[in-house]
N, C-alpha and C positions, 0 to 999 in steps of 0.2 A: 826140864824147869828148875827152878832157884831152890832152894833151902829157905828156912828161915834161920840159918845158920849164916848167910850171904850177908857182907856189911850191907851191901845196897838197899836191904832188904832191911834189916834193921836200922839202919837211917830213915827210912822212906815211911816204918810204924807212924802209928798214931799214939802208942803205948800198948797199956794190956790191951788186951781183946775185947772185953766190954768198953772198952771206950772208942774203940775204931768199928765196933758193931755197932755202937752210937752214932758216933758220925756219921758211918756209911747207913743207916736210917733218916738221918734230919737232911743228907742230903737225896735219899728217894724220897724224900717227905716235898721239899723244895723242886726237884724236877717236876713232881706230880703237880703240884699248884703249878707251878709256871706253862705246864701243859697246859692244862685247865684253862688258864689265862688265856694262853694261843688260842685256845677251841672258840673262847667264846669273843674272842675279838675277830677271829674271823668268818664267825655268822653274821657279825657285828654288821661288819664290811662287805658279807654280801650283800644284804638289806640294805647297804646306804644306794640313792639314789644313781644316777652315772652324771653327769657334768653332762648340762643342755647349754648350747650356744647359747646369749644372750639372744634375745629378738632386737628387733630396731628402736622397739619402745625402749627397751633396758636399756640401750648402747645410748641414746637420748639424754634421758635421764641421767645417767652416771659423768656424759659427757657435762651437761649443767651443772652436776652438782661438785665436779673438778674445777669447771669455772667459779663457780660463786666465791664470795666474798667468803665462803666457809674455807674455801682451796687457801689460804692465806693463814699461817696461826700468826700472825702478827692480830689478824681480825679476831679472832676465836670469841672473843669477852667483849664484842659489840663495836660498835663504827670506830672509826679513829676517832681518835680524842688525843690532843697537844698535851705535850709533857706540863707539870706542874710548876709554875714559874718558882721558884728558888729563892729569888730577890724578896719574897714578900713575908719572909721567915722571922 
């Protein structure tokens, strides 16, 4: 076991004993918080419904929406309009 007189131990220490203890406690708190969050997320993930395949009707609706005029980004604001005539300025 390395003693505190070893050079690598002195370089790796965080300073005085109380400072190192405070740092260690802060890390332990963060690990506990992250563990709790992970448990919560896993519990939520289990509760999510499994992805069901699309029904024929849903597939038809999706196809119709994809082929509609809203599928073209240029038409999102309404019907096609001609650019303004700049010669009337």
